[in-house]
C-alpha positions as CSV (number, residue, x, y, z in Angstrom):
1,X,-11.0,-13.9,-19.7
2,X,-12.4,-10.4,-19.2
3,X,-10.4,-9.2,-16.2
4,X,-7.2,-8.1,-17.9
5,X,-7.6,-4.4,-17.0
6,X,-6.8,-2.4,-13.9
7,X,-7.4,1.1,-12.8
8,X,-10.2,3.7,-13.1
9,X,-8.9,7.1,-14.3
10,X,-5.6,5.5,-15.5
11,X,-6.6,2.2,-17.0
12,X,-4.2,-0.4,-18.2
13,X,-4.9,-3.6,-20.2
14,X,-2.2,-6.1,-20.5
15,X,-2.1,-8.8,-23.3
16,X,0.1,-11.6,-24.7
17,X,1.5,-14.9,-23.5
18,X,4.9,-16.0,-22.3
19,X,5.8,-17.8,-25.5
20,X,3.7,-15.9,-28.0
21,X,5.1,-13.4,-30.5
22,X,4.9,-10.5,-28.0
23,X,3.5,-9.2,-24.7
24,X,2.1,-5.7,-24.3
25,X,0.1,-3.1,-22.5
26,X,-2.4,-0.5,-23.5
27,X,-2.6,2.6,-21.2
28,X,-5.6,4.9,-21.4
29,X,-6.4,8.1,-19.4
30,X,-2.9,9.6,-19.4
31,X,-2.7,13.4,-19.5
32,X,-1.7,14.6,-23.0
33,X,1.4,16.7,-24.0
34,X,3.5,15.0,-21.3
35,X,7.1,14.4,-22.3
36,X,7.7,10.7,-21.7
37,X,11.3,9.5,-21.2
38,X,11.4,6.1,-22.8
39,X,14.9,5.5,-21.7
40,X,13.8,5.7,-18.1
41,X,11.0,3.2,-18.9
42,X,13.6,0.8,-20.4
43,X,15.8,1.1,-17.3
44,X,12.9,-0.1,-15.2
45,X,12.3,-3.0,-17.6
46,X,16.0,-4.0,-17.4
47,X,15.6,-4.4,-13.6
48,X,13.2,-7.4,-14.0
49,X,14.6,-8.6,-17.4
50,X,15.0,-12.4,-17.7
51,X,18.8,-13.0,-17.9
52,X,19.6,-9.7,-16.3
53,X,20.2,-11.1,-12.8
54,X,22.7,-13.9,-12.1
55,X,20.2,-15.5,-9.7
56,X,17.2,-15.3,-12.1
57,X,16.0,-17.4,-14.9
58,X,18.6,-18.1,-17.6
59,X,16.0,-17.2,-20.2
60,X,17.7,-14.2,-21.8
61,X,15.3,-11.7,-23.2
62,X,16.3,-8.2,-24.4
63,X,12.9,-6.8,-23.4
64,X,13.3,-3.9,-25.8
65,X,10.1,-1.9,-25.7
66,X,8.3,-0.8,-28.9
67,X,5.7,2.0,-29.0
68,X,2.8,1.3,-31.3
69,X,0.5,4.2,-30.6
70,X,-0.2,7.2,-28.3
71,X,3.1,9.2,-28.7
72,X,4.2,11.8,-31.1
73,X,7.5,13.6,-31.1
74,X,8.3,12.3,-27.6
75,X,5.1,13.4,-26.0
76,X,1.9,11.6,-24.8
77,X,-1.0,12.4,-27.2
78,X,-3.8,11.5,-24.9
79,X,-4.9,8.6,-27.1
80,X,-4.4,5.0,-25.9
81,X,-0.6,4.4,-25.4
82,X,0.2,0.9,-26.6
83,X,3.7,-0.6,-26.0
84,X,4.9,-4.1,-26.7
85,X,7.9,-6.3,-26.0
86,X,8.7,-9.0,-28.5
87,X,9.5,-12.5,-27.1
88,X,12.8,-13.7,-28.7
89,X,14.3,-16.3,-26.4
90,X,11.4,-18.7,-25.6
91,X,12.2,-22.4,-25.7
92,X,8.7,-24.0,-26.1
93,X,10.0,-27.6,-26.4
94,X,10.8,-27.5,-22.7
95,X,7.1,-27.5,-22.1
96,X,5.9,-30.1,-24.6
97,X,5.4,-32.9,-22.1
98,X,3.3,-30.5,-19.9
99,X,0.4,-30.2,-22.3
100,X,-1.4,-32.9,-20.5
101,X,0.3,-32.8,-17.1
102,X,-0.4,-30.3,-14.3
103,X,2.5,-28.6,-12.6
104,X,2.0,-28.4,-8.8
105,X,1.4,-24.9,-7.4
106,X,0.9,-23.5,-10.9
107,X,-2.3,-22.3,-12.6
108,X,-2.4,-25.3,-14.9
109,X,-5.0,-27.3,-13.1
110,X,-7.4,-24.3,-12.4
111,X,-7.0,-22.8,-15.9
112,X,-7.7,-26.2,-17.6
113,X,-10.8,-26.9,-15.4
114,X,-12.2,-23.4,-15.9
115,X,-11.6,-22.9,-19.6
116,X,-11.1,-26.5,-20.8
117,X,-8.0,-25.3,-22.7
118,X,-4.7,-23.8,-21.7
119,X,-1.3,-22.7,-23.2
120,X,1.3,-25.0,-21.5
121,X,4.2,-23.0,-22.9
122,X,5.7,-21.3,-19.9
123,X,2.3,-21.0,-18.4
124,X,0.9,-18.9,-21.2
125,X,-1.0,-16.0,-19.8
126,X,-0.4,-17.0,-16.2
127,X,3.4,-16.7,-16.6
128,X,5.3,-14.2,-14.4
129,X,6.5,-12.8,-17.8
130,X,3.1,-10.8,-17.9
131,X,4.4,-8.6,-15.2
132,X,6.9,-7.0,-17.6
133,X,3.9,-5.1,-19.1
134,X,3.0,-3.8,-15.7
135,X,6.6,-2.5,-15.2
136,X,6.1,-0.5,-18.4
137,X,2.9,1.1,-17.1
138,X,4.3,1.6,-13.7
139,X,7.5,3.3,-15.0
140,X,5.3,5.7,-16.9
141,X,3.2,6.4,-13.8
142,X,6.4,7.1,-11.9
143,X,7.3,9.9,-14.3
144,X,3.9,11.6,-13.7
145,X,4.4,11.2,-10.0
146,X,7.9,12.6,-10.1
147,X,6.3,16.1,-10.9
148,X,5.1,16.2,-7.3
149,X,8.2,14.4,-5.9
150,X,6.2,11.3,-5.0
151,X,8.7,8.5,-4.6
152,X,8.3,4.7,-4.5
153,X,11.0,2.4,-3.2
154,X,10.8,-1.4,-2.7
155,X,13.4,-3.9,-1.4
156,X,13.6,-7.5,-0.4
157,X,13.6,-7.6,3.4
158,X,13.3,-11.4,4.0
159,X,14.2,-14.5,2.1
160,X,13.2,-17.8,3.8
161,X,14.3,-17.3,7.4
162,X,16.9,-14.6,6.6
163,X,15.7,-11.2,7.6
164,X,17.3,-7.8,7.6
165,X,18.6,-6.6,10.9
166,X,17.3,-3.1,10.2
167,X,13.8,-1.8,10.7
168,X,12.1,0.7,8.5
169,X,12.6,3.6,8.0
170,X,16.3,2.9,8.6
171,X,16.8,0.7,5.5
172,X,19.7,1.6,3.3
173,X,17.8,2.0,0.1
174,X,21.0,2.5,-1.9
175,X,22.5,-0.7,-0.6
176,X,19.7,-2.7,-2.3
177,X,21.1,-1.5,-5.7
178,X,24.6,-2.9,-4.9
179,X,23.6,-6.6,-4.7
180,X,21.7,-9.0,-7.0
181,X,19.1,-9.9,-4.4
182,X,17.9,-6.2,-3.8
183,X,18.5,-6.5,-0.1
184,X,19.1,-3.3,2.0
185,X,21.6,-5.1,4.2
186,X,25.0,-6.0,2.8
187,X,25.9,-8.7,5.3
188,X,22.7,-10.6,4.9
189,X,22.8,-10.2,1.1
190,X,25.9,-12.3,1.0
191,X,24.2,-15.0,3.0
192,X,21.2,-15.0,0.7
193,X,23.4,-15.3,-2.4
194,X,25.0,-18.4,-0.9
195,X,21.5,-19.8,-0.2
196,X,20.5,-19.2,-3.8
197,X,23.6,-21.0,-5.0
198,X,22.7,-24.0,-2.9
199,X,19.0,-24.0,-4.0
200,X,20.0,-23.8,-7.7
201,X,22.3,-26.8,-7.2
202,X,19.5,-28.8,-5.6
203,X,16.9,-27.6,-8.1
204,X,14.7,-26.1,-5.3
205,X,13.3,-22.6,-4.6
206,X,12.3,-20.4,-1.7
207,X,9.9,-17.6,-0.9
208,X,10.4,-14.1,0.6
209,X,8.9,-10.7,1.5
210,X,9.2,-7.4,-0.3
211,X,8.6,-4.1,1.6
212,X,7.6,-0.9,-0.3
213,X,7.4,2.8,0.8
214,X,5.5,5.5,-1.0
215,X,6.7,8.9,0.2
216,X,5.3,12.5,-0.3
217,X,1.7,11.4,-1.1
218,X,-0.8,14.2,-0.2
219,X,-3.5,13.7,2.4
220,X,-6.9,12.7,1.1
221,X,-6.3,9.9,-1.4
222,X,-8.8,7.0,-1.1
223,X,-12.5,6.5,-1.5
224,X,-14.4,5.0,1.5
225,X,-16.0,2.7,2.1
226,X,-15.3,-0.1,-0.5
227,X,-12.5,1.6,-2.4
228,X,-10.1,2.5,0.4
229,X,-6.5,3.3,-0.6
230,X,-5.2,0.1,1.1
231,X,-8.0,-1.9,-0.5
232,X,-7.0,-1.1,-4.0
233,X,-3.3,-1.4,-3.1
234,X,-3.9,-4.9,-1.7
235,X,-5.9,-5.8,-4.9
236,X,-3.0,-4.6,-7.0
237,X,-0.4,-6.6,-5.1
238,X,-2.4,-9.8,-4.8
239,X,-3.1,-9.7,-8.5
240,X,0.6,-10.6,-9.0
241,X,0.6,-14.4,-9.5
242,X,3.1,-15.5,-6.8
243,X,1.8,-13.3,-3.9
244,X,0.3,-15.0,-0.9
245,X,0.1,-12.1,1.7
246,X,-0.4,-8.4,2.0
247,X,0.0,-6.1,5.1
248,X,0.1,-2.4,5.6
249,X,1.8,-0.6,8.5
250,X,2.4,-3.0,11.4
251,X,0.0,-5.4,9.7
252,X,-0.5,-8.7,11.5
253,X,1.8,-7.6,14.2
254,X,-0.9,-5.1,15.1
255,X,-2.7,-7.9,17.0
256,X,0.1,-7.9,19.6
257,X,-0.2,-4.2,20.5
258,X,-2.4,-2.4,23.1
259,X,-4.3,0.6,21.8
260,X,-2.1,2.9,24.0
261,X,0.9,1.5,22.2
262,X,-0.4,1.3,18.6
263,X,-2.4,4.6,18.1
264,X,-0.5,7.2,16.0
265,X,-0.5,10.2,18.3
266,X,-0.1,13.7,16.9
267,X,1.4,17.0,18.0
268,X,1.6,20.4,16.3
269,X,4.4,19.1,14.1
270,X,2.4,16.1,12.8
271,X,2.3,12.4,13.5
272,X,4.6,10.8,16.2
273,X,4.4,7.3,14.8
274,X,3.2,5.5,11.7
275,X,1.8,2.1,12.9
276,X,-1.1,2.5,10.5
277,X,1.2,2.6,7.5
278,X,0.1,6.0,6.2
279,X,-3.6,5.3,5.8
280,X,-6.5,6.3,8.2
281,X,-10.1,5.4,7.4
282,X,-9.0,4.3,4.0
283,X,-7.6,7.7,3.2
284,X,-3.9,8.7,3.0
285,X,-2.7,10.8,6.0
286,X,0.4,12.3,4.2
287,X,2.7,10.0,6.0
288,X,4.7,7.4,4.1
289,X,2.7,4.5,2.9
290,X,4.5,1.3,4.2
291,X,3.4,-2.1,3.1
292,X,4.8,-5.6,2.6
293,X,4.0,-8.4,0.2
294,X,4.8,-12.1,0.7
295,X,5.8,-14.2,-2.3
296,X,5.6,-18.0,-2.4
297,X,8.6,-20.1,-3.6
298,X,8.9,-20.3,-7.3
299,X,6.7,-23.3,-8.2
300,X,8.9,-24.5,-11.1
301,X,11.5,-26.8,-9.4
302,X,13.5,-29.7,-10.9
303,X,12.9,-31.9,-7.8
304,X,10.5,-34.8,-8.6
305,X,6.9,-34.0,-7.6
306,X,3.6,-35.9,-7.5
307,X,0.9,-34.7,-9.7
308,X,-1.9,-35.9,-12.2
309,X,-2.6,-35.4,-15.9
310,X,-5.8,-34.3,-17.6
311,X,-7.1,-37.9,-17.5
312,X,-6.6,-38.1,-13.7
313,X,-3.6,-40.5,-14.0
314,X,-1.0,-40.0,-11.3
315,X,2.4,-38.8,-12.5
316,X,5.9,-38.0,-11.2
317,X,7.0,-34.7,-12.7
318,X,10.5,-33.2,-13.1
319,X,10.1,-29.7,-14.5
320,X,12.6,-28.6,-17.2
321,X,13.3,-25.1,-18.3
322,X,15.0,-22.0,-16.8
323,X,13.6,-20.7,-13.5
324,X,14.3,-18.4,-10.6
325,X,15.3,-19.8,-7.2
326,X,13.4,-16.9,-5.7
327,X,10.9,-14.5,-7.3
328,X,11.6,-11.5,-5.0
329,X,14.8,-10.0,-6.5
330,X,13.1,-9.4,-9.9
331,X,9.7,-8.6,-8.3
332,X,10.7,-5.5,-6.4
333,X,10.3,-3.3,-9.5
334,X,7.0,-5.0,-10.2
335,X,5.7,-4.1,-6.7
336,X,6.9,-0.5,-7.3
337,X,5.1,-0.4,-10.7
338,X,1.8,-1.5,-9.2
339,X,2.1,0.9,-6.3
340,X,2.8,3.7,-8.8
341,X,-0.3,2.9,-10.8
342,X,-2.5,2.9,-7.6
343,X,-1.0,6.2,-6.4
344,X,-1.4,8.0,-9.7
345,X,-5.0,6.7,-10.2
346,X,-6.1,7.9,-6.8
347,X,-4.3,11.2,-7.3
348,X,-6.0,11.9,-10.6
349,X,-9.3,10.7,-9.1
350,X,-9.0,13.2,-6.3
351,X,-8.1,16.1,-8.7
352,X,-11.2,15.3,-10.7
353,X,-13.5,15.5,-7.6
354,X,-12.2,18.6,-5.9
355,X,-15.0,20.0,-3.7
356,X,-16.2,23.6,-4.0
């Protein structure tokens, strides 16, 4: 597999498997002499840490980052920054019977037919655990963006049919930090927690939607025609294994508008609305970037499912192991991380191409 890297100016390469000795990321292109706060990076990691959320997987990993290269006396040297997380709580025996059996809605079938070999332990490279390495890279990108007060905030706005009653930009972003489902609506968060308890008892799962805002980006980020800001942003989000949809601004709801209703009119003070989600012609307009990502239900469920094995024999599969009833609560920080990497990459690309 060659496609394990992302970004142009800021390039990240992630490596490792769910049940291997460690997972990690190598980040190249960072400006040198930057004072990196590793404690802040660790705090971001803790937000998606297995075992760190009562509704998440019961796999309990410390996810303690370890720097291998690219730092000296607390500062970025400009050489490739390599950081790993050791896997310490994997239980590979839970996956022993899956070596020849394909789990429905997982990458098992496609990986095996493409490569004729796969790591069945926790999904190997296709595991959601890989996203921890992206959180590391994104947390570092956030610190560079903080210099210009560029902020990135994501929250769960829908789980199943339960939606927030509020509309952006009136979300209570602080409220999302007061509950385990990262929902900006305290009344609905209780309802979601009850749903998660029910799903866990039944061994089932559910999908949801995460919304993310990027604020204080300058005008002019994005490269038409085939590398528009929203194009690379969509690529970043859809590279996450459980995503099944991406929309920016009013998204698919745009189809219900008339032009006279949808167009973002302007006056001397700026834009009057933001139906386009902060991007015009593939280039940022200086408004908030507003986008949403849809996540499918966690495919690992303990309810019996029909499947086949590598010899095409039909099987009934009951998946063992420790799994999330919903991916969204631990995925908000992952969405923020990928958004930060896209924003910083475009920002540095613009700085390197300033016109005369």
